[in-house]
Backbone as CSV, one residue per row, in Angstrom:
resi,resn,N_x,N_y,N_z,CA_x,CA_y,CA_z,C_x,C_y,C_z
1,PHE,3.561,-0.801,-4.678,4.411,-1.519,-3.757,5.834,-1.448,-4.260
2,SER,6.751,-1.256,-3.355,8.156,-1.231,-3.723,8.939,-1.916,-2.616
3,PHE,9.910,-2.725,-2.985,10.758,-3.397,-2.002,12.205,-3.055,-2.289
4,GLN,12.912,-2.622,-1.250,14.335,-2.327,-1.375,15.113,-3.474,-0.755
5,ASN,15.745,-4.269,-1.598,16.430,-5.476,-1.179,17.555,-5.196,-0.184
6,THR,18.296,-4.122,-0.379,19.455,-3.852,0.476,19.070,-3.470,1.898
7,THR,17.892,-2.895,2.089,17.469,-2.464,3.422,16.294,-3.266,3.960
8,ASN,15.794,-4.233,3.185,14.623,-5.033,3.555,13.422,-4.134,3.857
9,LYS,13.299,-3.050,3.106,12.237,-2.068,3.338,11.163,-2.190,2.266
10,MET,9.906,-2.266,2.721,8.768,-2.263,1.817,8.177,-0.856,1.829
11,GLN,7.864,-0.349,0.645,7.253,0.970,0.523,5.885,0.821,-0.127
12,PHE,4.932,1.611,0.360,3.588,1.663,-0.195,3.403,3.082,-0.698
13,ILE,3.194,3.222,-1.990,3.227,4.532,-2.642,1.929,4.762,-3.401
14,ILE,1.387,5.963,-3.264,0.249,6.376,-4.084,0.724,7.539,-4.934
15,ARG,0.541,7.389,-6.268,0.918,8.441,-7.214,-0.286,8.811,-8.056
16,SER,-0.324,10.057,-8.448,-1.356,10.523,-9.360,-0.722,11.496,-10.327
17,GLY,-0.791,11.173,-11.608,-0.214,12.061,-12.618,1.275,12.282,-12.429
18,GLY,1.983,11.278,-11.934,3.425,11.399,-11.729,3.824,12.038,-10.413
19,THR,2.852,12.528,-9.633,3.139,13.161,-8.355,2.864,12.181,-7.223
20,ILE,3.819,12.027,-6.328,3.651,11.135,-5.181,2.843,11.856,-4.109
21,SER,1.744,11.232,-3.666,0.934,11.847,-2.616,1.019,11.093,-1.296
22,MET,1.608,9.877,-1.299,1.781,9.130,-0.057,2.919,8.128,-0.217
23,ILE,3.777,8.079,0.782,4.763,7.002,0.894,4.766,6.546,2.345
24,ILE,4.486,5.277,2.573,4.588,4.679,3.899,5.583,3.537,3.776
25,GLU,6.557,3.475,4.685,7.624,2.482,4.629,7.639,1.638,5.891
26,THR,8.078,0.386,5.738,8.200,-0.497,6.893,9.233,-1.588,6.622
27,THR,9.810,-2.097,7.694,10.654,-3.289,7.641,10.115,-4.322,8.629
28,SER,8.845,-4.172,9.012,8.296,-4.944,10.133,7.702,-6.303,9.771
29,PHE,7.884,-6.781,8.556,7.382,-8.115,8.246,8.299,-8.807,7.255
30,ASP,8.174,-10.120,7.171,9.041,-10.955,6.341,8.515,-10.973,4.909
31,VAL,9.255,-10.371,3.998,8.803,-10.291,2.608,8.943,-11.616,1.870
32,THR,9.599,-12.612,2.473,9.709,-13.918,1.821,8.488,-14.792,2.097
33,GLU,7.600,-14.342,2.972,6.365,-15.049,3.292,5.194,-14.357,2.593
34,PHE,4.077,-15.100,2.450,2.856,-14.457,1.954,2.313,-13.566,3.055
35,ASN,1.965,-12.360,2.711,1.434,-11.394,3.660,0.134,-10.828,3.112
36,LYS,-0.788,-10.520,4.002,-2.038,-9.874,3.610,-1.872,-8.383,3.865
37,ILE,-2.012,-7.588,2.801,-1.735,-6.163,2.862,-2.942,-5.381,2.368
38,ALA,-3.272,-4.308,3.073,-4.344,-3.405,2.637,-3.827,-1.977,2.735
39,ILE,-4.068,-1.215,1.684,-3.733,0.204,1.680,-5.040,0.973,1.703
40,HIS,-5.178,1.836,2.683,-6.372,2.659,2.835,-5.968,4.093,2.533
41,TYR,-6.727,4.731,1.654,-6.437,6.141,1.400,-7.713,6.883,1.060
42,LYS,-7.747,8.097,1.480,-8.743,9.077,1.093,-8.090,10.422,1.363
43,SER,-8.727,11.487,0.990,-8.128,12.801,1.161,-7.714,13.020,2.621
44,ASN,-6.456,13.351,2.822,-5.872,13.627,4.139,-5.783,12.419,5.059
45,GLU,-5.820,11.214,4.499,-5.703,10.028,5.346,-5.169,8.847,4.553
46,GLY,-4.046,8.307,4.991,-3.474,7.115,4.377,-2.954,6.179,5.456
47,LYS,-3.266,4.883,5.322,-2.848,3.876,6.295,-2.482,2.601,5.550
48,VAL,-1.639,1.792,6.176,-1.311,0.481,5.633,-1.492,-0.553,6.746
49,PHE,-2.193,-1.637,6.403,-2.378,-2.753,7.329,-1.677,-3.977,6.744
50,VAL,-0.930,-4.693,7.582,-0.260,-5.922,7.172,-0.569,-6.987,8.210
51,ASN,-1.118,-8.095,7.755,-1.419,-9.236,8.611,-2.203,-8.842,9.863
52,GLY,-3.207,-7.987,9.686,-4.097,-7.629,10.770,-3.669,-6.456,11.628
53,ASN,-2.510,-5.866,11.332,-2.007,-4.758,12.144,-1.745,-3.524,11.289
54,GLN,-2.080,-2.359,11.838,-1.704,-1.124,11.166,-0.216,-0.930,11.414
55,ILE,0.554,-0.763,10.337,2.008,-0.733,10.482,2.591,0.664,10.579
56,SER,1.764,1.669,10.492,2.306,3.021,10.505,1.302,3.970,11.123
57,VAL,1.795,5.136,11.435,0.870,6.190,11.845,0.113,6.647,10.608
58,THR,-1.000,7.259,10.807,-1.798,7.753,9.693,-1.072,8.910,9.013
59,ASP,-0.939,8.826,7.691,-0.359,9.917,6.907,-1.483,10.904,6.618
60,THR,-1.388,12.112,7.172,-2.465,13.094,7.021,-2.246,14.042,5.851
61,SER,-1.243,13.776,5.019,-0.965,14.670,3.894,-1.373,14.077,2.548
62,VAL,-2.120,12.978,2.556,-2.482,12.284,1.323,-3.432,13.128,0.480
63,VAL,-3.124,13.205,-0.800,-4.018,13.822,-1.771,-4.581,12.681,-2.611
64,SER,-5.900,12.536,-2.609,-6.507,11.440,-3.360,-6.219,11.580,-4.846
65,PRO,-5.859,10.460,-5.496,-5.626,10.518,-6.939,-6.881,10.936,-7.690
66,ILE,-6.697,11.696,-8.742,-7.810,12.143,-9.582,-7.859,11.255,-10.818
67,GLY,-9.040,10.772,-11.157,-9.195,9.959,-12.353,-8.523,8.601,-12.258
68,LEU,-8.486,8.039,-11.063,-7.853,6.737,-10.867,-8.561,5.694,-11.720
69,SER,-7.812,5.048,-12.629,-8.435,4.084,-13.524,-7.662,2.783,-13.632
70,ARG,-6.500,2.691,-12.968,-5.763,1.426,-13.017,-4.877,1.289,-11.785
71,LEU,-4.532,0.049,-11.498,-3.671,-0.293,-10.379,-2.409,-0.915,-10.949
72,ASP,-1.272,-0.326,-10.648,0.009,-0.872,-11.099,0.775,-1.415,-9.911
73,LEU,1.351,-2.570,-10.077,2.229,-3.124,-9.054,3.673,-2.843,-9.469
74,LYS,3.945,-1.573,-9.703,5.289,-1.132,-10.052,5.374,0.359,-9.795
75,PHE,6.570,0.846,-9.580,6.754,2.275,-9.373,6.997,2.975,-10.701
76,SER,7.769,2.341,-11.571,8.037,2.868,-12.904,8.526,1.706,-13.752
77,THR,8.847,1.960,-14.992,9.347,0.876,-15.848,10.692,0.361,-15.363
78,ASP,11.400,1.154,-14.561,12.692,0.705,-14.015,12.523,-0.170,-12.778
79,PHE,11.343,-0.137,-12.157,11.110,-0.871,-10.920,9.863,-1.729,-11.045
80,GLU,9.973,-2.809,-11.801,8.862,-3.722,-12.016,8.637,-4.574,-10.768
81,PHE,7.385,-4.970,-10.525,7.048,-5.851,-9.411,7.525,-7.263,-9.717
82,GLU,8.181,-7.901,-8.753,8.572,-9.296,-8.862,8.075,-9.999,-7.614
83,GLY,7.245,-10.993,-7.786,6.722,-11.707,-6.634,5.482,-12.484,-7.001
84,ASN,4.833,-13.025,-6.005,3.620,-13.807,-6.187,2.453,-13.081,-5.541
85,VAL,1.324,-13.048,-6.226,0.119,-12.415,-5.715,-1.000,-13.440,-5.781
86,LYS,-1.670,-13.641,-4.655,-2.784,-14.587,-4.637,-4.111,-13.930,-4.984
87,CYS,-4.279,-12.660,-4.606,-5.556,-11.994,-4.825,-5.360,-10.482,-4.741
88,VAL,-6.100,-9.749,-5.564,-6.115,-8.288,-5.516,-7.580,-7.863,-5.518
89,ALA,-7.911,-6.926,-4.635,-9.275,-6.400,-4.586,-9.207,-4.887,-4.442
90,VAL,-10.126,-4.205,-5.101,-10.221,-2.751,-5.015,-11.646,-2.418,-4.586
91,PHE,-11.765,-1.563,-3.571,-13.070,-1.157,-3.067,-13.301,0.305,-3.422
92,LYS,-14.511,0.646,-3.800,-14.840,2.022,-4.182,-15.016,2.932,-2.980
93,GLU,-15.192,2.352,-1.792,-15.355,3.122,-0.567,-14.259,2.722,0.414
94,ALA,-13.817,3.690,1.218,-12.801,3.396,2.226,-13.384,2.476,3.293
95,LEU,-12.653,1.428,3.634,-13.083,0.514,4.687,-12.653,1.056,6.040
96,SER,-13.340,0.635,7.090,-12.986,1.051,8.444,-11.725,0.313,8.899
97,ASP,-11.107,0.812,9.957,-9.938,0.132,10.514,-10.268,-1.295,10.918
98,THR,-11.429,-1.508,11.517,-11.853,-2.850,11.935,-11.987,-3.776,10.725
99,GLU,-12.575,-3.268,9.649,-12.723,-4.069,8.426,-11.356,-4.390,7.825
100,LEU,-10.422,-3.437,7.839,-9.088,-3.672,7.295,-8.309,-4.671,8.143
101,GLN,-8.461,-4.604,9.461,-7.816,-5.584,10.333,-8.350,-6.975,10.050
102,CYS,-9.657,-7.100,9.908,-10.293,-8.392,9.624,-9.871,-8.912,8.247
103,LEU,-9.870,-8.048,7.257,-9.520,-8.429,5.893,-8.087,-8.943,5.783
104,THR,-7.190,-8.400,6.589,-5.774,-8.787,6.486,-5.334,-9.798,7.547
105,SER,-6.253,-10.254,8.381,-5.903,-11.250,9.429,-5.892,-12.649,8.865
């Protein structure tokens, strides 16, 4: 997750081995409020759901990370995450759009 304060833009980024395989950006929700966010990715498919709605078109160029073993809420040491998190969950299988809408509603 990345937030650009000057443009009020939230970015959802998937990286593997230093290579970016997906970036989805939005300004469609209030970052000062608690939001329910889900990132769905698998080979050739990436989506982001916020508060029950898919916020972007499907990114069909996603390359699934290899050897994924940790989740970082930062882009690099220069861009640390600042904010409040109530819950984080990771699923081993991709959820359906209906499940993601329900999970983030």
